[in-house]
C-alpha positions as CSV (number, residue, x, y, z in Angstrom):
1,X,-7.6,1.1,-28.5
2,X,-6.4,4.0,-26.4
3,X,-7.5,6.4,-29.1
4,X,-11.0,4.9,-29.2
5,X,-11.4,5.3,-25.4
6,X,-10.2,8.9,-25.7
7,X,-12.6,9.6,-28.5
8,X,-15.5,8.1,-26.5
9,X,-14.6,10.1,-23.4
10,X,-14.5,13.3,-25.6
11,X,-17.9,12.5,-27.0
12,X,-19.4,11.8,-23.6
13,X,-18.0,15.1,-22.3
14,X,-19.5,16.9,-25.3
15,X,-22.9,15.2,-24.8
16,X,-22.8,16.0,-21.1
17,X,-22.3,19.7,-21.9
18,X,-25.1,19.5,-24.5
19,X,-27.5,18.0,-21.9
20,X,-26.6,20.7,-19.4
21,X,-27.2,23.4,-22.0
22,X,-30.6,21.9,-23.0
23,X,-31.7,21.6,-19.4
24,X,-30.9,25.3,-18.9
25,X,-32.9,26.2,-22.0
26,X,-35.8,24.1,-20.8
27,X,-35.7,25.7,-17.4
28,X,-35.7,29.2,-18.9
29,X,-38.6,28.4,-21.3
30,X,-40.6,26.9,-18.4
31,X,-40.2,30.1,-16.4
32,X,-41.2,32.2,-19.5
33,X,-44.3,30.0,-20.0
34,X,-45.2,30.5,-16.3
35,X,-44.8,34.3,-16.7
36,X,-46.9,34.3,-19.9
37,X,-49.6,32.2,-18.2
38,X,-49.7,34.7,-15.3
39,X,-50.0,37.6,-17.7
40,X,-52.8,35.8,-19.6
41,X,-54.7,35.2,-16.4
42,X,-54.4,38.9,-15.5
43,X,-55.7,39.9,-18.9
44,X,-58.7,37.5,-18.5
45,X,-59.5,39.1,-15.2
46,X,-59.2,42.6,-16.7
47,X,-61.5,41.6,-19.6
48,X,-64.1,40.3,-17.2
49,X,-64.0,43.5,-15.2
50,X,-64.5,45.5,-18.4
51,X,-67.3,43.2,-19.5
52,X,-69.1,43.8,-16.2
53,X,-69.1,47.5,-16.8
54,X,-70.6,47.2,-20.3
55,X,-74.3,47.3,-20.7
56,X,-76.1,44.0,-21.6
57,X,-77.4,43.5,-25.1
58,X,-80.5,45.5,-25.6
59,X,-79.7,47.9,-22.8
60,X,-78.0,50.4,-25.0
61,X,-79.5,53.8,-25.4
62,X,-80.0,55.6,-28.6
63,X,-76.8,56.6,-30.6
64,X,-75.4,60.0,-29.5
65,X,-76.5,61.8,-32.6
66,X,-80.2,61.5,-31.7
């Protein structure tokens, strides 16, 4: 009986460490996702800025070789 209790305590300690490790991983991934989302938002803003500088369809002049 004593051995079974010891085995269960060992398993619980292992699972507790595993949960802590998984929580740390989730936290790191969440921070990475937030950073990537911010970068994506910045790229969207830059793309919109570039689009504003481009001529509208039909406003292009003749090709440079004319």
